[in-house]
N, C-alpha and C positions, 0 to 999 in steps of 0.2 A: 512395538508400535513403529510404524513406518514414518520417516521424516520426509516432508515434502518442501521443496524450495519454491518460494513464491517470488518472482521477479517483479520489480516495479514496472519494467517495460511490458511484461505480459498483462498486468492489470490495465495499463493505459491502452494497449492494443485491443484487449477484449472488451473494453468499455469506451467506445468512441464518443459516447454521450457525455463523458466527463470533460468539462471545459474550464475547470478551475482547481486550484489546490484544495480548497475546502471540500469540493466534491470528491476529490481523490481520497482525502482523509476519511470521508464517510464510507467510501467503497472499501478501504482497508479495515475500518472498524467492523464492517459487515461480513468479513471473511470468516467462514467456519469450516471445520473439517473434523472427522473422527481421528485423523492422524495429526502428528506433531507438525506444525508449520514453522518455517523460518523465513524471514524476509531478506531478500537480496537487493541491495541498493545498487543495481547495475547501471542505472541512468538517473540523472537529475531531471525531475519533472519540468517540462518546458512550458510552464504556465506563467502568465504575466504576474500573478500574485504569489508565486513560489517564494517563501521566505528564506533568509540565509540559513536558518536552523532547520531546514526541511527534513534532514535525516532524523533528527531528534523528534520532530513533530510526528513523522510517520511511524517511528518506533513506538511512541506513546500511544498513538491511535491503534496500532497493531496490538499492543498489550491490553488496551481497553476493550478490544473486540471480543467476538464470541469463539475464538479458537480454543 
């Protein structure tokens, strides 16, 4: 099984319609693949409502998702 790196910056760039941290969480939850995915926290999301525990929240959303 191939491992695929998913960068936070790539998600943000590919989805310019995302304007808040909760919207980013939903996008992360919706990620699916036939391959093994791993999340790379290469940037801090620059949204006004990004919480201090943003990495933990994204990791939780990622693990809840459909990967």
